[in-house]
N, C-alpha and C positions, 0 to 999 in steps of 0.2 A: 587283171591290172587291180589294184586296187590296196590303197592304204585307209583303212574303214571299215566299219563292225557295219554287219544287219545289228537291226535295231531288238532283233527278236519279236516283232508287229507283226502277226498271221494272219489277222483278222481287220476286217473292212468297216466302216462307221458313217453315217449320213451326217446332216448337221445337225440334226434332234439326236444323234446319240446312239439312234439303235442299228443293229448288224445289219448290212447287206454282203447279196455276194461282192467277190472280190471282180468279179472278170469284169474291163474294164469300163472300173473306180478310178485308177488314174493312182492308186492310191498307192501306200508304205508295201499295206500285206497282200499287192498284187503283184509287183516284183521283186519284193526283199532284196534289196540289191544292197549290195558289203560282203565280206569275209562272211561264210556261217556259221554258224556253230557246227560245234563238233557231238551227236548223240552225247556221248556221256561229258557234258562242258566244266567239272568239276571231280577230281581223285585227294581225298583226303590223306596227310601220312602226319599222324600224331596232329600237332598242332595246328602245323599248315594245311594247306589249302593249297592248290593246283590249279588252274584256270587253262583246263588243256587251250581254248582260243588263244589268249594271248601268251603263256607263257609263262604268267607272273605268278609269285606266290604270295601269296596272303593269307596274318593270321586265322586260324579256325575264329578265335575272339574277339569281334568287331566291335570293339570295345576296352580293349585293355587297360585302360585310366583309372576306369571304372564310376569317370564322371566325365563334365564340357571343361576345357579349359584351351587359355590362350591360344593365338599359334604359335607363341615362341616357346610355350611349354610344352605345345606339341613336340616343338621338333626336338627341346634335349632331353622331353621322356624318349624318342627315339634315341636319342644320341645315347642314351646310359642303357638301353634294351642292346644298342651295340655293344657298349662296354661288355655286358653278360653275356653275348654271343647266346641269345634268345633262342634256342632249335640247330644252336649249333653254328652260325651265322649270324654274321658285320656289316652284314650292306644293307640291313635293314634301313628305310627312308618314308619322309612322307609323300604319298602318288602325287604324282603330278596331277593336273586335272584331270586329262586325258590319260590316265592311268584307272584315276577312282570313276569315272562318269565309264570307262570301257568294263563295269560288273553290270551297270544301267539295264536294265529288259522294258521295253515298251510296250507289253500288254501282263507287267503284272504289277502290282500294289500292293502298299503295308507290309511289307518294302515293296522295292521295286528292283526286286533283284529274279535272275533265272528261278520260274520252279523248280522245287526238289534243291533248292544249294543247301551245300551244309555248313554257312554260317554259323556262329551262337552269337549270343546278344548282342545283335542286332536291334539297333537306335531309331526310332522313327523322327530322324530331324537332322541338320548342319550336321556336316561333315571340313575338317580343315582336308585342303590341296597343297603345296608346297607351290604352289604359283600365285606370284602376286599378281593385284587388279591394275595392268598398266593405264587406267582411266579415273584412279587413287591409287598408290601406292603403299598406303597406310590401310588399305584394305587385299582381302585375299580373297581367292576362290573355293568357295565349300561346294558342295551336293549335297539335296536333300534326298534322304533314304525313303520318305515316300512315296513318292511322286518321281524323285530322276529331275526335278528343276536343281540348273545349276548359276550361282548368282556370286555378287561377294557379302563375303564382312567385317569389318572393321576386325583388324588383328587383335584386338584389348578385349573384341568379345570374347566370347565362351561357344567350343562346338567340341564335338568329335573327333578323332582319327583314326589310321587304320592304315596300320603299317603295312606293307607288298615291301618283297624283295626283289633278287633275279632283276637278269636286263629283259628278260621276254624273248618272244619268237619274233619281233622287228617288225610286228604290223604295226605297232602304234607310231603312229610321228612324233618326232618333236615336237613341243608346242611353242618355239618362237623367242621363245625368253633367256633372257641372255647374259639379263642384272638380277642384281640383289638387295634388298632394303629393310630396315628394320620395320618394327610394329609404328614405328610414326613416318614409317613411310621414306626416313632418310635415305639416299644409295649407301651402300656398303660395300665392301670387298664381298664378293661371293664365296672362295674358298673355306671351308672348311662348315659351311651355313647348314647344309645338307635341303637347302633351296633349290628349287627346277633351275633357276639359273648357274644355279656350281653344278650341280649334277647332269642336266639337257639330256635324261633320259630319253631316246626314240630313235624310231628310224627317223634318219638327217635327209632332207629337204633339198631337192633337186637344185642344179643350177645352168641357168634357168629353169624356175618354177617354171611357167608359164609360156604356152607359145601360141603366139597370137594367130587366127586363118581370119578365115572370111566371115565376119561376125561373130567369129565363135574360137573361144579362146579353149585351151586345154592346159587340163591342169598334167603336170608333169608326174607329179606324187601321187596321185588318185588313179590317173588315166577317164579321170571324167570330163566332159566336153560341157564347159556355161555359157548361157550366148555372153558375146561382152557388155548390152546392154545390160544391167542389170536392173532395169525398171521397165520390166518386156511388158508390161499391161500400161505401163505413165499413169500409171496412178493406183488409191486404196481400192480394193476391192476384196470382198467373204469372201470366206473359204471355198465354195461352191464354183465361186465366178470363176477363181483360178485354176478349180480344175477342164472346169469345159475350155477356159481362156485358150491352155496350155497344148489342147487336143490339135487347134486350129492354125497353129504360128506356122507361117510359110515360107518360113528360116529353113533350107537346104538342110538337114541332116549330116551330122559328120560320115565320113564311111566309117560303114563298120556299127553303124545302129539306128535303129525301129522308126526312133522316135523319141521326140519332145516330154517333160513330167516332170513334174514336180517333184523336187528333192524330199530326200529323208533330211529329222530330224541332223543324224548324223551326216551324211553329205554336207546340207549348210557347214554344220559347226566343226568338217572337214578343212574352210578356206581360213579360219581365223588363228588368226599369229598374237598369240599371247604376249609379244611384248608389245604391240599397237592395241592405237582406239582412235573411235572416231571420221575411220573405220578401226575397225581389226582386220584389217586383210596387211598381208606381206607389204612388203614397200617397194613400190616403182611398179605392184599390180595393174596392170594394162584395160582394167572394169570402167563402166562409162556412167554414169546417172545411179551409182550408189547410195543406196536408200537404207533407213536402221532398223526395220523391221521387217523378215520375210516370211511367208506362208511356210511351212513342212506340208510331207504329205502323211505322214505322223502322227495318229491321232492320239489324246491324251485317255489314256485307260484310265486313270482315277478320274476322268471327266468327260464320255467319248463324245459331248458334244462342242468340247475345246479342242485346238490343233494347237501341236506343234511350233514353232517360232523360233527363228533364233533373233538377238537385236544384238545387231551388226556396226553398232557402234560402241556397247561394252565389251561385245565379246559372248553375252549369256544367252542362256535357253530358257525358255519360258512358254508361256500357252496364252492364247486366246481363243478367245468363243464364235466358232465358224462361223454364224453370224452378221458379228459385225464386219465391217469395206474400212479396217485399220490398218492392217499390212501387206506388203507385194508384194509381185512376184518375181521367182528367178529361173529360167528352167534351168533344166540340166538333161543330156542324155550320156548315157556310156556304153560300154561294149557289147554287141551279143542283144541288146534287145530285140 
């Protein structure tokens, strides 16, 4: 069971960014967890491209407005696309943060899209999502197509947008967002806004979502087991230290798993509840000693001496220099390892 995607990373890199064998590295490229990509990821049909991994339909033209626009303008533009029934469809929407991130590949750059993708007019800059930033509702989440970073921008700023349609295959969970906000950050009725909180597209979370065992928590949405203590190293460490430390954890493994490991960036992001902040975890979560920034096992392909990290107070995904002891460790285990 999993409700998160493989990152696409098949290589492994040491702290200086040098390519190394993946065996026993503990890195993303060794385990490659998550829903695997199909051999032919995309199928082009006229002006549409079907992502055969998620089942979502994207415009082949990744820049339909031809220039950056404010967040509300992107939502208004998509309303016009729907009235005009582009490609015979009226279910176009601005993608939520998980939908847009689902296109990201973590072993490509400029753009961070799967190799051989059929998209046109891809802009190496920020793209809007329909998800508001809970930490400041005057901001919305954006994804940068150059290297796959996800952060938030003021809704009055200008970014690109990329319409999506279809309900997909039910492999991407909802973000958790249920409210809607205008460009000033004021809460507004959701109906008809086209925002994430209005549409709530994605796989519903189980209730309850978490099951607590002996110092281990099962996330029933993804099937992943996390240590209940979210600061396993009792402080910050550098990236090589986390990879070594996690091999020596003495906490008993859940049945059906073989080892604790450093999570990938997609596994870390799967914990995020986009309706919350500080931390951006689901309400009533059972974790202890939750910290702000966590290392992932996923190297930055943009600069392999950096690795991906989850900024949990905000819910953002960014990178950190592997040799700096700035981030925390949160081990994970998954079935079949």
